[in-house]
PAVO-663323 format. One record per residue (C-alpha): residue in one letter; x, y, z. Coordinates in pm, whole numbers, plus 32768, in hexadecimal, padded with zeros to 4 digits. Example, Ala and Ser with C-alpha at 12.3 -4.5 7.8 and 13.67 -1.06 7.14 Angstrom:
# PAVO-663323
a84CE7E3E830C;s85577F9682CA;
//
This chain:
# PAVO-663323
m85AB543A17D9;h84D753081782;i851D52621632;p8413515815DF;l84E950AD14D6;l8608508215CE;q851D4FD616C2;d849C4EF015AE;i85FF4E961543;l86544E4516AC;i85254D5F16C8;l85744CBF1577;l86E14C7D15C5;g869E4C10172B;c85914B1416CB;s86614A9A15A4;t878A4A601689;l86BF4990177F;i861048BE1676;v87444883159F;f880D482916D6;a8704472B173A;l86FD469215DD;q8879467915D7;k885C458116F7;f87AB449C1600;k889944FF14E3;l877C459B141C;p87C746AA1316;s87B54814138B;i86CC48671267;i85B447A51314;g85F0486D1451;f85C949B61396;l8488494412EB;l83F748CD1436;t845B4A1814D6;g83974AD613CD;i826549FA13FE;i826E4A291578;i82B34BA01591;g81F94C071453;p80A24CAD1433;y7FF24B591423;g80B04AD31550;l80F94B97168E;s80FC4CE515D1;l82404D531674;i82B54E0E153C;n82134F5514D8;a82FA4FDB13C6;v82BA4EB812D7;e83004F85119E;q84514FFB1221;v84B34E961274;e84584E31110F;i85414F42108E;l865B4EB11160;s86074D5A10D6;e862E4DDE0F73;i878E4E4B0FD1;g87CB4CE71046;v87664C580EF3;i88434D590E44;l89754D000F16;l89334B8B0EF0;l89304BA00D74;f8A594C8F0D7C;v8B324B960E3B;i8AC14A760D5C;g8B284B430C2D;m8C7F4B890CC6;e8CB64A190D10;l8C7349C70BA4;s8D174A5B0A71;i8CA14AB30917;k8D6A498E088F;q8CBC489F097D;l8B6B4933091F;v8BB8490507AE;s8C15479C07F6;i8AB147590875;k8A00482E076E;k895E46FA06D3;t88C646980821;v885147FF085A;l87A3481A070A;v873046B806BD;g87024631081D;g86664772089E;l857647920779;i850346280799;q84D646400912;v84164789090D;g834F473407D4;l82DF45D6083A;t8291463F09A0;a81C14768092D;i81044695082C;t80C44575091F;t804D46450A48;g7F8E47350969;t7ED7461508C1;i7E79457A0A11;y7DF846CB0A8C;y7D3146FB094B;f7C8445A8096D;l7C2146080ACE;g7B3D470A0A2D;y7C0B48490A2E;p7C35493A0905;w7D5349040811;n7E044A49086B;a7E0049F809E1;s7E7E489A098D;v7FA3492508C6;f7FFC4A0D09E4;v7FED48F70AE8;g80D1482E0A03;f81C749500A12;l81BD49520B8F;f81FA47DF0BBD;s831347D10ABC;l83F948A50B96;s84D8480D0CA2;s858E48AE0DC8;t86E549340D69;a872849A70ECC;v86C948640F81;v876347710E87;l88AD48260E59;k88CF48720FCE;t889947021021;l8985468A0F10;q8A8D47840F7F;d8A70471310EA;r8A9E45AB1074;k8BBB46100F88;e8B0145790E5F;i8AE646AD0D84;s8C0946320CAE;a8B8244CE0C95;p8AD444710B4B;h897544870BDF;g89D345D00C88;k8A4346680B3D;n890745ED0A91;a8829467C0BA2;l88E147C90B8B;a88BD47D20A0F;i874547930A19;l871648900B32;i87D049970A66;f86E0495B0946;q85B6497C0A33;d863A4AC70ABD;i86574B4A095A;i850A4AC408DA;v84464B5E09FC;v846D4CB20952;p83BA4C4B080E;m82B24BA408E8;m826C4CEE0993;l82574D99083E;i81684C9307B6;t80844C9908E8;p7FCD4DDF0887;l7F994D510728;i7EF74C0B0798;a7E274CD40890;g7DA04D9E076A;v7E374EE607E0;s7F574F1906ED;d7F654EEA0573;n80CB4F5F0533;i81784E0F055A;g82534E440425;l82D14F9004A8;s83084EF90601;v83D44DD60577;l84A54EC204A0;s84E14FA005CD;l854B4E71069A;l86444E01058F;l86DA4F5C0580;k86FE4F6006F9;f87B24E1306F7;a88994E9405E6;v88ED4FC906B6;v89354EF407EB;l8A0F4E09071E;v8ADE4F280691;i8B084FC507E9;t8B704E730878;i8C7A4E39076D;i8D0C4F98078A;s8D0B4F8E0907;t8DA84E340913;r8EC34E830823;y8F194FED0869;i8E6C50A30986;v8E4F4FC00AB7;p8FAA4F180AAC;n9059506B0A98;l8F7651010BA1;m8FAA4FDE0C93;h91214FEC0C57;a912C515F0CA8;v905E51290DE4;a91314FFF0E53;r926F50D00E35;t91EC51BE0F42;n91ED509C103E;s90AA512810CD;k8FBA50141138;e8EA451121168;l8EC851991006;f8ED850390F77;l8D924FDF1027;l8CE5511E0FB5;v8D4B50F00E4A;t8CDF4F820E48;i8B854FCD0ED5;t8B6350FD0DF1;i8BA450280CBC;c8AA24F290D30;i898F50250D7D;a89DB50FF0C4C;i89B44FE40B51;a88854F560C0A;f87E750B10C05;l883550D70A92;t87904F8E0A34;s86654FE30B0E;e863C51380A69;i8632509F090D;g852B4FA20975;l85FE4E7209D2;s86184DDA0B2E;l86F84E560C46;a87744CF40C83;l87DF4CCB0B18;g88A14E120B2C;a894E4DA20C6C;f89AC4C580BC9;i8A404D100A9D;a8B024DF50B89;g8B944CC50C33;l8BF84C300AE4;i8CA84D740A83;i8D764D780BC4;s8DBE4C020BA7;e8E944C4B0A73;s8F864D1C0B41;e90954C940C27;y8FE74D3B0D4F;s8EAB4C630D49;h8F144B8F0E75;q8F544CBF0F50;a8E0C4D5A0EDD;t8D544C1A0F3A;s8DEF4C151094;v8D834D7A10E6;i8C204D431066;l8BD74BF21109;p8B814C761267;f8A884D6D11D5;r89F34C6210F4;e89B34B771217;l89054C8A12DD;f88224D0D11CA;t87D34BB2113F;s87464B5A1292;f86584C83126E;f85E24BF51123;f85884A9E11AB;v84DE4B3812DB;s840E4C1C11F8;v83A14AEF1129;g832A4A401265;m825F4B7412C3;l81854B47118E;l80EC4A011206;d7F894A231292;l7F8A492213AA;n7E0F491B13D0;f7DE148D5125D;f7EF847D5125F;l7E774712138B;g7D14471A1304;n7D7C468711B5;i7EAE45BA1214;p7E434469117A;l7E0845041023;i7F4145DC1039;l802044B2108D;l7F8343E90F71;l7FCC45060E80;v8132451E0F04;l815F43AC0EB9;g80D643E10D59;v81C245070D20;f82E544380DA3;i82A1431A0CB2;v825443ED0B7E;k836E44E90BA0;s847443E50BFF;i841F430F0AD0;i841E443509DF;a856544C80A65;g85FE436F0A4C;l8588434B08E4;a861E449D088D;v8772441B08FE;a873F42C00867;v8710435E0710;l887443E30733;n88F4427D075E;y8952429508CC;p8961414B098B;t884440D00A64;r88D641390BB0;t890C42A10B3D;v87AE42A80AA4;l870E42380BEB;l87D843230CC9;t878D444E0BE9;g861A43FE0BDD;l860543DB0D57;s86B645290D85;l85BA45F20CB8;f846745700D2C;q840B46A20DFE;i836947EC0D99;g844C491B0DAC;e84604A7B0E2F;f84354B260CDD;a82E34A7A0CC0;f82774B4C0DEE;i82C74C8A0D2C;l82154C050BFA;s80E34BA10CC7;r80B44D0C0D32;v809D4D6D0BC4;g7F9B4C590B91;i7EC54CDC0CAF;e7EE24E3C0C22;y7E584DC90AD1;e7D574CE00B79;l7DE84BA20AE2;i7DE54AF70C38;s7D0C4B360D68;e7D834B720ECC;q7D174A120F29;t7DDC497B0E07;n7F054A4F0E6B;q7EF749C60FCF;y7EF748630F49;f801E48C30E70;l80DA49620F94;s809748381077;i8115473F0F73;s824348190F29;i82B0484B1091;v827D46DD10EF;s834646710FBD;m845C47671019;i846646DE117E;l847E457C10F7;t858E45D00FFA;p86BE45B410E3;f86404461115F;v860543E00FFF;i876144520F8D;i880143B510C2;f87594265107A;s876442810EFE;e889841A10EE9;r87E640890FA1;i86AB40B80ED3;a877140A80D8D;n88333F730DF9;k86F13ECB0E6D;f86483F130D20;i87703E8B0C5B;g87803D540D38;v860C3D0B0D17;s861E3D3B0B9E;k87353C3D0B84;k86763B3F0C56;m854C3B680B6C;g862C3B140A47;l86353C7909C7;d87753D2D0967;p87503E9109EA;t88943F020945;l8854400F0844;v89A03FDA0794;s898F3F240649;d8A9E3E4B05B1;k8AF13F6404C1;t8B7E403205DE;i8C953F370618;s8D003F2204AF;g8E3C3FE604FC;v8EB83ED605E9;p8F763DA70569;q8E7A3C8A055A;n8F803B78056D;k8FD43AD706B9;q90A13BC8078D;e91883B5808A4;n92763BFA0997;h91FA3D550934;l91B13E9C09EB;i90503F230A12;i9029409A0A4B;i8ED6410E0ACD;g8EAD42830A93;y8F5B434F0987;g8F9B44950A3C;i90F545260A7C;n916943FA0B46;g90D642F90A5B;s9157439B091C;n92B843C409AA;l92BB42590A17;a924841ED08BC;k936542B1081C;a946042130908;a93D840B608BE;a93E740F20747;a954B4177075E;n95B640380810;n94F43F47072F;i94083EDF0847;p92B83E6307BD;y919C3F2F084D;v902D3F840820;i8F6840B108A2;i8E0340C70923;e8D6F42270913;m8C1042BC0930;n8C4F44010874;a8BC243B0071C;e8C7944CC066C;a8DC844670701;v8D8E42FE0699;r8D3F43630535;q8E7244450518;e8F66434B05AE;k8ED7422604EC;a8F1442E903AB;k908242FF0412;g90944187043C;v9090418705B6;p8FFB40450647;i8ED840E606FD;l8D6E40870733;y8C42414C07AA;g8B9640B508D7;d8B5740A40A4B;a8C5E3FD30AFD;t8B643F7F0C11;q8AB83E9C0B13;d8B283D320AEC;h8AF03D430974;i8BF83E530952;l8CF53DA30A31;q8CC93C63096C;a8CFE3D210825;v8E5D3D840895;h8EAE3C22090B;i8EC13C810A79;s8F103B1E0AEC;d90503B150A1C;a90CF3C730A6C;r920E3CAA0B2F;a91BB3DFE0BC4;v909A3EF30BDD;v90AE40660C2B;i8F6E411B0C97;a8F9042910C5B;i8E2E43200C63;s8D8844320D33;d8C58436A0DA5;d8C9E42DF0F02;q8B7341F50F0D;a8BBB416E0DB3;t8D25412F0E18;k8CB640570F3C;t8BC63F930E61;i8CD33F590D59;i8DC83ED60E5E;k8CC53DDD0EDC;n8C6F3D6C0D7C;i8DDC3D3F0D18;r8E253C720E4F;s8CFE3B910DFA;y8DBE3B310CBE;s8F1E3B160D48;d8FDC3B3E0E8D;s912F3B490DE0;i91033C7D0D04;y91E13D9D0D77;l90E13EAE0DC1;v914A401B0DE5;v904641210E41;r905B429A0E37;t8F8C43540F37;r8F7744B80FB5;y8F9E449B112D;v907F43D61218;k8F55437D12F6;e8EC542A711DB;t8FFF41CF11C6;s8FA740CE12D2;e8E4C40861247;l8ECB405810E3;m8FE23F74115C;a8EE53EA8121F;l8E103E8010E6;g8F363DE8102B;a901B3EF60FA2;d918E3EA00FA8;e9200400A0F97;v913C414A0FDA;i91D542940F6E;p912643BE100F;e915245060F52;e914C45B310A5;f927744E21111;e934545160FD8;t931D468D1002;s938B4673116C;v94BA45A31106;q952F46BA1023;i94FA47B81139;f95B54703124E;a96C9468F1163;h971147F610F9;v970148731260;l97ED476312DD;q98DB47AF11BF;n98D9491A1228;f993E48AD1387;l9A5C47E112ED;v99D2468D1349;p9A98458F1278;e99E9451F113A;n9A0443AF1192;d995A43F212E2;i983E44A5122E;d981B4382113B;l98184291125F;l9706435A1307;v962F436111CB;d965D41EB1198;k960441A91304;v94C6427B12EB;r945A41C911AD;a94AD4075123A;d93D140B71369;n92AB412D1297;y92DC429C12ED;q929C4268145F;l9391438514A7;f927C4478144A;k918943CD1534;g927643EB165A;e92A542731674;l9400424415DA;k9527424E16C8;l966D42BE1628;q97C442E616BD;k9817445416D1;n9973442D1645;y994744ED1501;r9962464B1596;p9A9646841674;k9A484787177E;n9BB047FC1793;i9B9248B41646;a9A4E49671697;d9AEE4AB6163D;f9BA24A2C150D;n9B534B1E13F5;i9BAD4B241284;t9B524C4811A6;c9BCD4D001074;l9C244E6F103F;r9C754F380F09;l9DA250240F14;v9D2351580E5F;s9DCD52870EF8;d9F0D52EE0E42;s9F8B53890F88;n9F6F52421040;kA0A7520B1115;fA0A4509610CB;lA0CA50BA0F51;gA21750800EA4;kA2B74FC90FC7;pA3034E550FE4;lA23D4D9310E5;nA3704D2C11AF;eA3B84E9D11F1;lA2504EF0124E;nA24E4DDD1357;lA0D04DE41361;rA0A64CBD144D;aA1824D4F1560;kA1104EB91540;y9F9F4E9714EA;g9F3E4D2F153C;i9EEB4CF013CD;t9F524BCD12EC;i9F314BEA1171;l9EB44AA010E4;g9E984B020F76;i9E9E4C220E80;k9DBF4C530D4F;r9E5F4D340C48;k9DC04D7F0AF5;n9CDB4C4C0B09;e9E054B6C0B5E;m9E0D4AC20CB1;l9F5E4AB30D62;d9F0D49A20E5A;tA07B49690EB7;vA0EF4AB30F4A;qA2694ADA0F63;pA30E4BB9106A;eA3A14C8D0F51;eA24B4CD40EB7;iA2014E490E90;lA09E4ED20EC3;kA0194FA40DA3;q9EF650910D76;g9DB84FD60D17;d9E254E910DBC;i9D1C4DC80E73;v9DBE4D320FA7;y9D2B4C0A1065;i9D844C3611D3;q9D4F4B741315;g9D414BF31478;t9C5A4C411599;q9B2E4D1C154E;s9BC44E451607;k9D154E2B1554;v9C6C4E0C1400;s9B984F401449;e9CC9500D14AD;f9D8B4FA11377;h9C5F4FF5129A;k9C63515C1317;m9DD3517F12C4;v9DBA5107115B;k9C8C51DE10FB;
//
């Protein structure tokens, strides 16, 4: 039996594998490989794919799963924490971009309604490409990553009103008031369902499923929740992607979100690849090659305009220059939801097929360039800041008012804490409790405002900037602790601090052991990898279970830390004297004496002679929450006692059967 779709999937996956594998040799992002695959095998390339519509359906599933996982990795609390960026930053970015591009299009001689619609198209960025790239680079939790996510969320929401307004500006519909009212009611319904599901339905459902210990059932329920909510939002006129994102947020509030993410990730990677391939299929190669000079010029214009406007949207929220630049560079492209919107525009004759091909060419080229721009965005931002300083300009967007919460008198011998997350806040509390003078640098404006109101010495700013380091008297500090999530910013801060002083004690928190050597080389005195500290807890508990002496465990931990965690790189040689092999079968366990017919009850231990008869030694007895750690030969076992026994595994097992 011949199945055309199966043949097309085979061609798609096979070509994707070859192209992505080739690009990996040059360390290029896989997204580019998928886009190039679509261009090559699509209807305008080699025409190897026949079931184009079915592939597009699979790509929609990819977008749904992508937004679902992103929602699970966030939480409603985190989303609320960036609500200002979503509303203010998103509105400014979409509004200014639509007005600017629409005005340019209008002055080129096109009607006002077509100009407004083109403004809509160019105001949208690619949620899939940007978030996938930021996730691959582990920058989604960095300040610019959170800002990009917030603005993209606003775009995904605003695309629905855009689709409702399109018939009106085309002169087809005159019920805009009713449409807006209907939209508001739909949002209200979704909000109510989200709150009820988050608090009552999903946590209890996931708990009941988890208790069955069925991985298959857990997977089915997770996917069902995702598709059900996405289908619901689609049925009431909202986007599938928005519904999937909401479903992810709902699950994120339960304790099973990490397991749900792990079971979905393989499916997400597969179906997301379909999405990027389907986007590449849209590009008409003949049209592109025939108009390539103009298309590239337009791409450059889009890059400049959208980057500046996205940066301004973040600058209005008082973020420092570096974050402004990185956010702007992340959002310069045109996104996937614009493709859906463009079809509506063609349907209502707001854009022609030729205009749509220009739009598609610019969009796809900008999406292909996005991973490269994000990869080099750090260098671009640093170059811009450096050039500005040489020209005598101060690119820092932080005013003197933002440091009003910091003591302005000369500070000496103090502690500087960069980042006020869990690690930073705990360190600040410890410093305050021990009367150590300290000052905090933080880029979360709301956190700065709240802590400053409590009298905490904290300033809002980007520690990569000299102006901020000077404000906290970096040259006179005794120690600095860097506890932020932005890896690139951490490296820049280390370099900047060392340019002021080589004697400051510099402690850096990072996520992975593999980053330790580089950070030490840049100038850090101590690097504490979260990955390592977790592993320390694991091996310490395991060694304790095997009765390795506590002082040997402490010695091992100290040795690992002293050698910069080389144990976990396979480079540290340790003497294997902390685990004696002659007690390999040494076993300690505890048993509860519950049976009232137990033959051991009511008799003193010296009469039972457990060691001689059963190979068992009683080390301790717990009776009514009281521990009898010195067991006398005359001690009598009683019902309900918990006895701590030692012996070989076989002897312990035999004794366990007798006391049941």
